[in-house]
C-alpha positions as CSV (number, residue, x, y, z in Angstrom):
1,M,0.1,-0.3,0.1
2,M,3.1,2.3,1.1
3,E,4.7,1.8,-2.1
4,N,2.1,2.1,-4.4
5,S,0.4,4.9,-3.2
6,P,3.0,7.6,-4.8
7,K,2.3,5.7,-8.2
8,E,-1.2,5.9,-7.6
9,N,-1.1,9.5,-6.6
10,T,0.9,10.4,-10.0
11,Q,-1.5,8.8,-11.9
12,L,-4.4,10.7,-10.3
13,F,-2.3,13.7,-10.5
14,F,-1.9,13.0,-14.9
15,S,-5.6,11.9,-14.9
16,K,-6.5,15.5,-13.6
17,S,-4.2,17.8,-15.0
18,E,-3.7,16.3,-18.8
19,R,-7.2,17.0,-19.7
20,P,-7.5,20.3,-18.9
21,K,-3.7,21.4,-20.0
22,D,-5.0,21.5,-23.5
23,R,-8.2,23.7,-22.7
24,A,-5.5,25.9,-20.5
25,T,-2.6,25.8,-23.2
26,L,-5.1,27.4,-26.3
27,K,-6.7,28.9,-23.6
28,S,-3.3,31.1,-22.8
29,E,-2.6,31.2,-26.7
30,S,-5.2,33.3,-27.3
31,S,-4.8,35.4,-24.6
32,I,-1.2,36.0,-25.2
33,A,-2.6,37.2,-28.7
34,E,-5.7,39.1,-27.7
35,G,-4.7,40.3,-23.9
36,K,-0.9,40.8,-24.1
37,Q,-1.3,44.6,-24.5
38,P,-3.3,44.8,-21.1
39,C,-1.0,43.1,-19.8
40,C,2.3,45.0,-21.0
41,G,0.0,47.9,-20.0
42,E,-0.7,47.3,-16.3
43,L,3.0,46.4,-16.0
44,K,3.6,50.2,-17.4
45,V,0.6,51.3,-15.0
46,F,2.7,49.7,-12.1
47,L,5.8,51.1,-13.2
48,C,4.6,54.6,-13.7
49,A,2.8,54.3,-10.4
50,L,6.3,52.7,-8.6
51,S,8.2,55.5,-10.3
52,F,5.7,58.4,-8.8
53,V,6.1,56.8,-5.3
54,Y,10.2,56.8,-6.1
55,F,9.8,60.9,-6.7
56,S,7.7,61.0,-4.0
57,K,9.7,59.6,-1.2
58,A,13.0,60.8,-2.7
59,L,11.6,64.0,-2.6
60,S,11.1,64.2,1.1
61,E,14.4,62.5,1.8
62,G,16.1,65.2,-0.4
63,Y,13.8,67.9,1.5
64,L,14.9,66.6,4.9
65,K,18.7,66.3,3.9
66,S,18.4,69.8,2.8
67,T,17.0,70.7,6.3
68,I,19.7,69.3,8.3
69,T,20.9,73.0,9.2
70,Q,18.0,74.0,9.9
71,I,16.6,72.0,12.1
72,E,19.8,72.1,13.9
73,R,19.3,75.4,14.7
74,R,15.6,75.7,15.2
75,F,15.5,73.4,17.9
76,E,19.0,74.4,19.2
77,I,20.6,70.7,19.3
78,P,24.0,69.1,18.3
79,T,24.8,67.7,15.0
80,S,24.7,64.2,16.3
81,L,21.4,64.5,18.1
82,V,20.3,65.6,14.4
83,G,21.7,62.2,13.2
84,V,19.6,60.6,15.3
85,I,16.8,62.6,13.9
86,D,17.9,61.6,10.3
87,G,18.5,57.8,11.5
88,S,14.8,57.2,12.6
89,F,13.8,56.9,9.1
90,E,16.4,53.7,9.0
91,I,14.9,52.5,12.4
92,G,11.3,52.6,11.0
93,N,12.3,50.0,8.4
94,L,14.2,48.1,11.0
95,L,10.7,47.7,12.7
96,V,9.1,46.1,10.0
97,I,11.0,44.9,6.4
98,T,11.6,41.6,8.2
99,F,8.0,40.8,8.3
100,V,7.0,43.1,5.0
101,S,9.8,41.6,2.8
102,Y,8.6,37.8,4.0
103,F,5.4,37.7,4.1
104,G,4.2,40.7,2.0
105,A,6.0,38.3,-1.0
106,K,2.8,36.2,-0.9
107,L,0.3,38.9,0.0
108,H,-1.4,41.7,-2.5
109,K,2.1,43.4,-3.4
110,P,0.2,46.9,-4.8
111,K,-2.0,47.3,-1.9
112,I,0.8,46.8,0.1
113,I,2.6,49.5,-1.4
114,G,-0.7,51.5,-1.3
115,T,-0.7,51.6,2.5
116,G,2.7,52.5,3.0
117,C,1.9,55.5,0.9
118,L,-0.2,56.6,3.1
119,I,1.6,56.1,6.5
120,M,4.9,57.6,4.8
121,G,2.6,60.7,3.9
122,I,1.5,61.1,7.9
123,G,4.6,60.6,9.5
124,T,6.0,63.5,6.8
125,L,3.0,65.5,7.7
126,L,3.9,65.3,11.6
127,I,7.4,66.6,10.9
128,A,6.0,69.7,10.2
129,M,3.6,70.0,13.3
130,P,5.8,71.5,15.5
131,H,6.4,74.9,13.8
132,F,2.9,75.2,14.7
133,F,2.9,74.9,18.5
134,M,6.4,76.5,19.1
135,G,6.9,80.4,19.6
136,H,8.7,82.4,17.6
137,Y,12.3,81.9,16.9
138,R,14.8,84.2,18.7
139,Y,18.1,84.6,17.9
140,D,21.4,86.4,19.8
141,K,21.4,90.1,18.5
142,F,22.4,93.7,19.9
143,S,19.9,96.0,21.2
144,P,21.3,99.5,20.6
145,S,18.3,101.0,22.5
146,N,15.8,100.6,25.1
147,S,13.0,103.0,25.4
148,T,15.2,106.3,25.8
149,I,18.2,104.8,27.7
150,A,21.2,104.0,25.4
151,I,23.1,101.1,25.7
152,S,26.6,100.8,24.6
153,P,27.8,97.5,23.2
154,C,31.0,97.4,25.7
155,L,28.8,97.5,29.2
156,Q,31.6,99.4,31.2
157,D,30.8,99.8,35.0
158,F,28.1,97.8,34.4
159,N,26.2,98.5,37.5
160,K,26.5,101.9,37.3
161,K,25.4,102.9,34.1
162,I,22.4,100.6,33.3
163,P,19.3,101.4,35.4
164,L,18.2,98.5,38.1
165,S,14.6,98.8,35.8
166,V,16.9,97.7,32.9
167,M,18.3,95.0,34.4
168,E,15.2,93.7,35.9
169,R,13.4,93.6,32.8
170,S,16.5,91.8,31.1
171,Q,16.5,89.0,34.2
172,S,12.7,88.2,33.1
173,K,12.9,88.0,29.5
174,V,15.8,85.4,30.5
175,N,13.3,83.7,32.7
176,I,10.2,83.8,30.3
177,G,13.0,82.1,27.4
178,C,14.3,79.4,30.3
179,E,10.0,78.4,31.3
180,S,9.6,78.3,27.1
181,E,13.1,76.5,26.8
182,T,10.5,73.2,27.0
183,H,9.4,74.0,23.5
184,T,12.6,72.7,22.0
185,S,12.1,69.2,22.9
186,M,9.8,69.2,20.4
187,W,12.2,67.8,18.1
188,V,10.8,64.6,19.4
189,Y,7.7,64.9,16.8
190,V,10.3,65.2,13.8
191,F,12.2,62.0,15.3
192,L,8.7,60.0,15.2
193,G,7.6,61.8,11.8
194,N,10.7,60.6,10.6
195,L,10.1,56.6,11.9
196,L,6.5,57.0,10.5
197,R,8.0,58.0,6.8
198,G,10.4,54.9,7.5
199,I,7.5,52.4,8.3
200,G,5.9,53.6,5.4
201,E,8.4,53.4,3.0
202,T,9.5,49.8,3.6
203,P,7.4,47.7,1.3
204,I,7.8,50.3,-1.9
205,Q,11.5,48.5,-2.8
206,P,11.7,45.2,-2.1
207,L,8.2,44.4,-3.3
208,G,8.1,46.7,-6.2
209,I,11.1,45.8,-7.4
210,T,10.2,42.3,-7.4
211,Y,7.0,42.9,-8.9
212,I,8.9,44.1,-11.9
213,D,11.3,42.0,-12.1
214,D,8.8,38.8,-11.9
215,H,6.7,40.1,-14.4
216,A,9.1,41.8,-17.3
217,T,11.1,40.0,-19.4
218,E,14.9,39.8,-18.0
219,N,16.4,42.2,-20.9
220,N,13.8,44.8,-20.0
221,A,14.0,44.2,-15.8
222,A,17.3,45.7,-15.7
223,F,16.6,49.0,-18.0
224,Y,13.3,48.9,-16.2
225,I,14.6,49.1,-12.1
226,G,17.4,51.4,-13.9
227,C,14.6,53.4,-15.0
228,V,12.6,53.5,-11.6
229,Q,16.1,54.8,-10.0
230,T,16.7,57.5,-12.1
231,V,13.4,58.8,-11.7
232,A,14.1,58.5,-7.5
233,I,16.8,60.4,-8.0
234,I,15.0,63.3,-9.9
235,G,12.9,63.3,-6.6
236,P,16.1,65.0,-4.6
237,I,16.7,67.1,-7.2
238,F,13.1,68.8,-6.4
239,G,13.3,68.1,-2.9
240,F,17.1,70.1,-2.7
241,L,15.5,73.0,-4.9
242,L,12.2,73.1,-2.4
243,G,14.8,73.3,0.3
244,S,16.4,76.1,-1.2
245,L,13.6,78.3,-1.8
246,C,12.0,77.8,1.9
247,A,15.6,78.7,3.1
248,K,15.4,81.9,1.7
249,L,11.9,82.4,3.2
250,Y,12.3,83.2,7.4
251,V,10.8,80.9,9.3
252,D,8.5,83.0,10.8
253,I,7.5,84.4,7.6
254,G,3.9,86.4,8.0
255,F,4.1,86.9,11.6
256,V,7.1,89.1,12.2
257,N,8.1,92.3,10.5
258,L,11.1,91.1,8.6
259,D,12.7,94.7,8.4
260,N,13.5,94.5,11.7
261,L,15.6,91.4,11.4
262,A,19.6,92.0,12.5
263,I,20.6,88.4,10.4
264,T,21.0,87.4,6.9
265,P,20.7,83.8,5.4
266,K,24.1,83.7,5.1
267,D,24.4,84.0,9.1
268,T,24.9,80.7,11.1
269,Q,22.1,81.5,13.4
270,W,19.4,82.0,10.1
271,V,16.5,79.9,10.0
272,G,14.2,79.7,6.9
273,A,11.0,78.3,6.8
274,W,11.3,74.5,6.8
275,W,8.2,73.3,7.8
276,L,6.9,74.8,4.6
277,G,8.1,71.9,2.5
278,Y,7.1,68.7,4.3
279,L,3.5,70.0,4.2
280,I,4.0,70.1,0.3
281,A,5.9,66.0,0.3
282,G,3.3,64.8,3.0
283,A,0.4,65.7,-0.3
284,L,2.4,64.3,-2.6
285,S,2.8,61.0,-0.9
286,L,-0.9,60.4,0.2
287,I,-1.8,61.3,-3.6
288,A,1.1,58.6,-4.9
289,A,-1.4,55.9,-2.7
290,V,-4.1,55.9,-4.7
291,P,-3.1,54.1,-8.3
292,F,-2.2,51.1,-6.0
293,W,-5.4,50.2,-4.8
294,F,-6.4,49.5,-8.6
295,L,-3.5,47.5,-9.8
296,P,-4.0,43.3,-9.4
297,K,-1.9,41.1,-7.3
298,S,-0.2,39.3,-10.4
299,L,0.4,39.8,-14.1
300,M,0.5,37.3,-16.3
301,K,4.6,35.9,-17.1
302,P,6.2,36.8,-20.4
303,E,6.4,33.6,-22.9
304,N,9.7,33.9,-23.1
305,R,10.7,34.2,-19.3
306,K,12.1,30.8,-19.0
307,D,14.5,30.5,-22.0
308,S,15.9,33.9,-21.7
309,I,20.1,34.1,-21.5
310,S,19.9,35.0,-18.0
311,S,18.2,32.5,-16.7
312,S,20.3,30.4,-18.5
313,E,23.3,32.1,-16.8
314,K,22.0,32.6,-13.9
315,S,22.4,28.8,-13.1
316,K,25.5,29.2,-13.4
317,F,25.9,30.9,-9.6
318,I,23.3,28.8,-8.1
319,K,23.2,25.5,-7.3
320,K,19.7,24.1,-7.8
321,N,18.3,21.5,-5.0
322,Q,15.5,19.2,-6.7
323,K,13.7,18.9,-3.5
324,E,12.7,22.1,-3.4
325,Y,10.3,21.7,-6.6
326,H,8.2,18.6,-4.5
327,I,5.3,21.1,-3.4
328,H,2.0,20.3,-4.9
329,C,0.5,22.6,-7.2
330,Q,-2.0,23.0,-5.3
331,E,-0.9,23.2,-1.6
332,K,-1.6,26.3,0.2
333,V,1.1,27.1,2.4
334,T,0.1,28.5,6.1
335,M,1.4,31.3,7.8
336,L,2.8,29.1,10.7
337,E,4.4,26.9,8.4
338,M,6.0,30.2,6.4
339,A,7.0,31.6,9.7
340,R,8.8,28.0,10.3
341,D,10.6,27.9,7.5
342,F,12.1,31.7,8.3
343,L,15.6,30.7,9.8
344,P,16.5,27.7,7.3
345,S,15.4,30.4,4.7
346,L,18.0,33.0,6.5
347,K,20.4,30.1,6.8
348,R,20.7,29.1,3.1
349,L,20.5,33.0,1.9
350,F,23.4,33.6,3.8
351,G,25.3,30.2,2.6
352,N,25.8,31.9,-1.1
353,P,29.1,33.4,-0.3
354,V,28.5,36.3,-3.8
355,Y,24.9,37.3,-1.8
356,F,26.9,37.5,1.6
357,L,30.1,39.5,0.4
358,Y,28.0,41.8,-2.0
359,L,25.7,42.8,1.6
360,C,29.0,43.2,3.3
361,A,30.5,45.5,0.7
362,S,27.5,47.3,0.2
363,T,26.8,48.3,3.8
364,V,30.4,49.7,4.2
365,Q,30.0,51.4,1.1
366,F,26.5,52.6,2.2
367,N,27.9,53.7,5.7
368,S,30.4,56.4,3.6
369,L,27.8,57.9,1.2
370,F,25.2,57.8,4.1
371,G,27.4,60.2,6.0
372,M,28.6,62.0,3.0
373,V,25.2,62.9,1.7
374,T,23.7,64.0,4.8
375,Y,26.1,66.3,5.8
376,K,26.8,67.6,2.5
377,P,25.3,70.9,3.0
378,K,26.6,71.3,6.2
379,Y,30.0,70.6,4.9
380,I,29.5,73.1,2.0
381,E,28.3,76.1,4.4
382,Q,30.9,75.7,6.8
383,Q,33.7,75.0,4.4
384,Y,33.2,77.7,1.5
385,G,30.8,80.3,3.7
386,Q,27.9,79.5,1.3
387,S,24.4,79.8,2.7
388,S,21.9,77.3,3.1
389,S,20.0,78.4,0.2
390,K,22.7,78.4,-2.1
391,T,24.2,75.1,-1.0
392,N,20.2,73.4,-1.8
393,F,20.1,74.7,-5.2
394,V,23.6,74.0,-5.7
395,I,23.6,70.3,-5.2
396,G,19.7,70.4,-6.5
397,L,20.7,71.4,-10.1
398,I,24.2,70.4,-10.1
399,N,25.0,67.4,-8.3
400,I,21.9,65.1,-7.8
401,P,21.2,65.2,-11.7
402,A,24.6,63.7,-12.1
403,V,23.8,60.9,-10.0
404,A,20.5,60.3,-12.2
405,F,22.7,60.3,-15.3
406,G,25.1,57.9,-13.3
407,I,22.2,55.5,-12.5
408,F,20.7,55.5,-15.7
409,S,23.6,54.7,-17.9
410,G,24.8,51.8,-15.7
411,G,21.1,50.3,-16.7
412,L,21.7,51.7,-20.1
413,I,25.1,49.6,-20.5
414,M,23.6,46.4,-18.9
415,K,20.8,46.2,-21.6
416,K,22.8,47.4,-24.7
417,F,25.6,45.0,-24.2
418,R,23.9,42.3,-22.2
419,I,26.5,42.1,-19.3
420,S,26.8,38.9,-17.9
421,V,26.6,38.8,-13.8
422,F,30.3,38.4,-14.1
423,G,30.2,41.5,-16.0
424,A,28.3,43.3,-13.6
425,S,30.4,42.5,-11.0
426,K,33.6,44.2,-13.0
427,L,31.4,47.1,-13.8
428,Y,30.7,47.9,-9.7
429,L,33.9,47.3,-9.0
430,G,35.6,50.0,-11.4
431,S,33.2,52.6,-10.5
432,S,33.8,52.1,-6.8
433,F,37.2,51.9,-7.6
434,F,37.7,55.2,-9.6
435,G,35.0,57.0,-7.6
436,Y,36.8,56.7,-4.4
437,L,40.4,57.8,-6.2
438,L,38.8,60.8,-7.4
439,L,37.0,61.7,-3.8
440,L,40.7,61.8,-2.7
441,S,41.5,64.8,-4.5
442,L,38.8,66.8,-2.6
443,F,41.4,67.1,0.3
444,A,43.0,69.5,-1.8
445,M,40.2,71.8,-2.5
446,G,39.6,73.4,1.1
447,C,39.2,76.9,2.5
448,D,41.2,78.1,5.3
449,N,39.4,79.1,8.7
450,S,37.6,81.8,8.1
451,D,39.4,84.6,10.9
452,V,37.1,85.1,13.9
453,A,39.3,87.0,16.9
454,G,39.9,84.8,19.9
455,L,39.2,81.6,18.1
456,T,41.0,81.1,14.8
457,I,43.3,84.3,15.2
458,S,44.3,86.2,17.9
459,Y,43.5,89.9,18.5
460,Q,46.8,90.7,17.4
461,G,46.4,88.9,14.1
462,T,48.5,85.9,15.0
463,R,46.9,82.4,13.4
464,Q,45.9,79.9,16.5
465,V,42.9,77.5,16.8
466,S,41.3,77.4,20.5
467,Y,38.4,75.6,21.4
468,Y,38.7,77.5,24.9
469,E,36.5,80.6,25.6
470,R,38.9,82.0,27.8
471,T,40.8,83.2,24.4
472,L,38.1,85.6,23.4
473,F,39.2,88.0,26.2
474,S,42.1,90.2,25.9
475,N,43.5,93.4,26.9
476,C,41.5,95.3,24.3
477,N,38.1,94.4,25.7
478,S,39.1,93.5,29.3
479,G,37.3,96.8,30.5
480,C,33.9,95.7,29.5
481,T,31.5,93.2,30.7
482,C,31.0,90.6,27.7
483,S,29.7,87.2,27.6
484,K,31.4,84.6,26.3
485,T,28.2,82.5,25.5
486,E,27.1,85.2,22.9
487,W,27.3,84.9,19.4
488,D,26.6,88.1,17.7
489,P,29.1,88.4,15.2
490,I,30.7,91.9,13.5
491,C,33.3,91.9,10.7
492,G,35.4,94.9,11.6
493,E,37.3,96.7,9.0
494,N,40.5,95.0,9.2
495,G,38.7,91.9,7.6
496,I,38.5,90.0,10.9
497,T,35.0,88.9,12.4
498,Y,34.3,89.7,16.0
499,V,32.1,87.2,18.1
500,S,30.2,90.2,19.5
501,A,30.6,94.0,19.5
502,C,31.4,93.7,22.8
503,L,34.0,91.5,22.8
504,A,35.5,93.8,19.9
505,G,35.4,96.8,22.7
506,C,32.8,99.2,20.3
507,Q,32.0,102.2,22.4
508,S,28.8,103.1,20.5
509,S,26.5,102.1,17.6
510,I,24.5,103.8,15.0
511,G,21.5,102.2,13.2
512,S,19.4,99.0,13.7
513,G,18.9,95.5,12.8
514,K,21.4,94.9,9.8
515,N,22.2,98.1,9.2
516,T,23.4,98.6,12.7
517,I,27.0,100.2,12.6
518,F,29.4,100.5,15.4
519,Y,32.2,102.9,16.0
520,N,35.4,102.7,18.6
521,C,36.0,99.5,18.7
522,T,39.3,98.9,20.4
523,C,40.0,95.6,19.5
524,V,39.6,96.2,15.6
525,G,41.9,99.0,16.2
526,V,44.6,97.0,17.5
527,T,45.5,95.0,14.6
528,E,44.5,98.2,12.5
529,S,47.5,100.3,15.1
530,K,45.5,102.6,15.3
531,S,44.5,104.5,18.8
532,G,41.0,102.6,18.5
533,N,38.7,104.8,16.1
534,S,37.6,102.1,14.1
535,S,34.6,100.3,13.1
536,G,32.4,97.4,12.2
537,M,29.3,95.7,10.8
538,V,26.8,93.5,11.7
539,G,27.6,90.0,10.3
540,R,30.6,87.6,9.7
541,C,33.6,88.7,7.4
542,Q,33.1,87.0,3.9
543,N,35.4,84.6,2.4
544,G,38.0,85.9,0.1
545,N,38.2,85.2,-3.9
546,E,40.5,82.1,-3.6
547,C,37.8,80.2,-1.3
548,S,35.5,81.1,-4.1
549,K,37.7,79.2,-6.5
550,M,38.2,76.3,-4.6
551,F,34.0,75.9,-4.4
552,L,34.1,75.7,-8.2
553,Y,36.7,73.4,-8.2
554,F,34.9,70.8,-5.6
555,L,31.4,71.0,-7.5
556,V,32.9,70.0,-10.9
557,T,35.1,67.5,-8.9
558,S,31.7,66.2,-6.6
559,V,29.9,65.8,-9.8
560,I,32.5,63.8,-11.5
561,T,32.7,61.8,-8.5
562,S,28.7,61.5,-7.8
563,Y,28.4,60.1,-11.7
564,T,31.5,58.0,-11.3
565,L,29.9,56.0,-7.9
566,S,26.9,56.2,-9.8
567,V,27.4,53.8,-12.5
568,G,27.6,51.0,-10.6
569,G,24.2,51.1,-8.9
570,T,22.0,49.3,-11.0
571,P,24.7,46.6,-12.5
572,G,25.0,45.9,-8.5
573,Y,20.9,45.7,-8.1
574,I,21.2,42.9,-11.3
575,L,24.1,41.5,-9.4
576,L,22.3,40.7,-6.6
577,L,18.9,39.4,-8.2
578,R,21.0,37.2,-10.1
579,S,22.7,35.2,-7.7
580,I,19.8,33.8,-5.5
581,K,17.5,31.7,-6.8
582,P,14.2,33.0,-8.4
583,H,11.9,32.5,-5.1
584,F,14.1,34.1,-2.4
585,K,14.3,37.7,-4.4
586,S,11.9,39.0,-2.1
587,F,13.0,37.9,1.0
588,A,16.8,38.4,-0.3
589,L,16.3,42.0,-1.4
590,G,14.5,42.7,2.4
591,I,17.7,41.3,4.1
592,Y,19.5,43.3,1.9
593,T,17.3,46.5,2.9
594,L,17.4,45.9,6.3
595,A,21.3,45.4,6.2
596,I,21.7,48.5,5.1
597,R,19.2,50.0,7.6
598,V,20.8,48.6,10.4
599,F,24.2,48.6,10.0
600,A,24.6,52.2,7.6
601,G,21.5,54.1,7.6
602,I,21.2,54.2,11.6
603,P,24.6,54.4,12.8
604,A,26.4,56.6,10.3
605,P,24.9,60.1,10.3
606,I,25.3,59.1,14.2
607,Y,29.0,59.1,14.2
608,F,29.5,61.0,11.7
609,G,27.8,64.1,13.7
610,L,29.6,62.9,16.6
611,L,33.0,63.1,15.2
612,I,32.5,66.4,13.4
613,D,30.7,67.8,16.6
614,T,34.5,67.1,18.1
615,T,35.5,70.5,15.7
616,C,33.1,72.6,17.0
617,L,35.6,75.9,18.1
618,K,32.4,78.0,19.6
619,W,28.8,76.6,20.7
620,G,25.8,78.2,21.2
621,L,24.1,78.1,24.3
622,K,20.3,77.5,25.3
623,R,18.9,80.5,27.7
624,C,18.8,78.0,30.6
625,G,22.6,77.6,30.1
626,Y,22.7,73.9,28.1
627,R,24.9,73.8,25.4
628,G,22.8,74.4,21.6
629,S,23.8,74.3,17.9
630,C,27.4,74.7,16.9
631,R,28.3,78.4,15.5
632,L,31.7,77.5,13.8
633,Y,33.7,74.7,13.3
634,D,37.7,74.5,12.6
635,S,37.6,74.0,8.9
636,Y,40.7,71.9,8.9
637,A,39.5,69.3,11.1
638,F,35.7,69.2,9.7
639,R,37.4,68.6,6.0
640,Y,39.8,65.9,7.6
641,I,37.3,63.8,9.1
642,Y,34.2,64.3,7.0
643,L,36.5,63.1,4.1
644,G,38.9,61.1,5.7
645,L,35.9,58.9,7.0
646,T,34.3,58.6,4.2
647,V,37.4,57.1,2.1
648,L,38.5,54.9,4.4
649,L,35.0,53.5,4.5
650,G,35.3,53.1,0.7
651,T,38.5,51.6,0.5
652,I,37.2,49.2,3.0
653,S,33.9,48.4,0.5
654,I,36.3,48.0,-2.6
655,F,38.3,45.2,-1.3
656,L,35.0,43.4,-0.2
657,S,33.9,43.9,-4.0
658,I,37.4,42.1,-5.0
659,A,36.3,39.4,-3.1
660,V,33.0,39.1,-4.6
661,F,34.5,39.4,-8.0
662,F,37.3,36.5,-7.6
663,V,34.2,34.0,-6.3
664,L,32.3,34.7,-9.3
665,K,34.9,34.1,-11.4
666,R,35.9,31.0,-9.7
667,R,32.8,29.8,-9.7
668,S,32.0,30.3,-13.2
669,V,35.0,28.5,-14.1
670,S,34.0,25.2,-12.1
671,K,30.3,25.4,-13.3
672,T,31.7,25.7,-16.8
673,G,34.1,22.3,-16.5
674,N,31.2,20.5,-14.8
675,L,28.3,21.1,-17.6
676,A,30.7,20.2,-20.1
677,N,31.5,16.7,-18.1
678,S,27.7,16.6,-17.2
679,K,26.8,16.7,-21.4
680,E,29.5,14.0,-22.1
681,D,27.7,11.4,-19.0
682,T,24.4,12.3,-20.3
683,M,25.0,11.4,-23.3
684,E,26.6,8.0,-22.5
685,S,23.6,7.3,-19.8
686,T,20.5,8.5,-22.1
687,S,19.9,5.4,-23.8
688,S,19.8,3.3,-20.2
689,K,18.1,5.7,-18.3
690,K,15.5,7.3,-20.5
691,E,12.6,5.9,-19.5
692,H,13.2,5.8,-15.6
693,H,13.5,9.8,-16.0
694,T,10.6,10.7,-18.7
695,N,8.1,10.2,-15.8
696,S,10.1,12.3,-12.9
697,D,11.3,15.3,-15.5
698,H,7.4,15.0,-16.5
699,I,6.5,15.7,-12.8
700,F,8.7,18.4,-12.7
701,E,8.1,20.3,-15.7
702,T,4.5,20.3,-14.6
703,L,5.0,21.1,-11.2
704,Y,5.0,25.3,-12.1
705,W,2.3,27.8,-10.8
706,P,2.2,31.5,-11.4
707,G,2.9,31.6,-7.4
708,K,6.2,29.3,-7.5
709,E,8.9,32.2,-7.5
710,T,7.0,33.9,-4.0
711,Q,7.3,30.6,-2.1
712,L,10.2,29.4,-0.4
């Protein structure tokens, strides 16, 4: 009974499947002739919808990067804490990525993507909410008058010259400011909003890319993925341009008189209308969710899918296990059984050396890229003295299009020359090598520290870098009662910036706001070899023409570097997809995304920010005495830490990519030899084993069903 039951089941299977087979074949042939166009149309609709989602989520991400310095100043937080906020997006991914990528492959992929878009839109809107509950933004500024009482910047004999009523009112302002200091903790809402963005974005990449790769011909899959990624890069262009526009607008625009402002967009205390762009980005994410609710769960597979060149090529790098095909075509896998198979599947996935090494190389490389991209606007602002608005405009209009063109070029090269998996590894390795080689040249394209008395240059004109606040005081301002925590810089006529008019020893002033001019500044007169009859204006002194040239060289080199690194993006994706079994694609992409989020997206902005904080020369101080955001950085230390860490991580990823290359090369050679030997053995034993293998081969051929590639 036990020996005969498999044969009886096999005969029963064929008796049920052979009769409808002809009908199914005729129906499929007619559907291909009549319904080929609707299938292609639905795939293109999905491609367009996915592209728009990639655009909206990339716009939000680009806009977040452009507002890093704005958020840092508005909430008075250090760079490392901004890195935590930026990393909250990856934390959101971490919470659900494994379940979405594993179980989502068995469910309705388009609807899951649509649900993610709704969550992403709500999170983006939440980021902007703190602005509507916080008070007006306040910054350090010199008030030349209070009613009819004139106050000198240099507060000599403080207790005698300032009436008690003025001191009491000044102290009351400090107390009020300290009481309202709790509003700055509202950065937590920005953290939570970005966390929701990460949760909503989770299904888009693994399920969207897999849906395309499952239903497109393998020759077109690389091109389609390249198109989607290109559109995703266009999103940050508009994100940074939107950030440039909002950075020009004052944070409290419409609620304050802009003529009374004492700061300009180039000032380190300037905060733009950072909240405005999040309202626009959130609305786009909500609109992007609509099309996915009307798309089918699966589409008809292309006829030439199984016989393509890539499929035969894929067999060189994938070891087949025939036991995996002994699943009945009508068998329904329960959620419990899928969960039970999770750990064995993960073990088999990590047992693939190509996948594991590529995962390690990508993780290290994304550490360098996440850190570099997150703080690139901040680097340009501090290194070259550019405003946030101009920095975002330059990145959005020049740098990001180079990235988009590089990714598109990589997909086009893969399609046009039909590059193999081995060739894709070469292209990926070459782009990384030459990209990081170009990045080394940026070390020579920096600017000197701006001359700030007591921090980067002494009051006597000697260049020196000091991290101690006591160096802000000198003999020239010893007669003044000044605050060492204040940051209200003025530019002396000698070209040196002073932290405040008081520390510059200024005795009088004329005008108000941005038009204030200070006179009789004793410290300005020291370097001018005068008797102290020198003046200064509100704001920092501008960098010289040499720094402007360096900024131009930096932009050109940065564009070329970005293009070179981006060419390897699509070949890397194809290398990932073609090195694993078809039914592991969703799971493998999910684990890949999880590793990038956990080991690159979350820690990279944090430790980059921590190291950047060590280069701060002058910290702002909150009204309650807590440390706020940084006002001035050491340009040399900032450059060496920012670029040095990026190049170091990139070098490590190159060595891991070389290991991927050699593993593929060795496996390709060994598989070619094994295939040649197996052909000879097959020809010799065909006549003796033909009858024995006929039935089993027929069973394996018929045990293919549309959802097979999503089963483990």
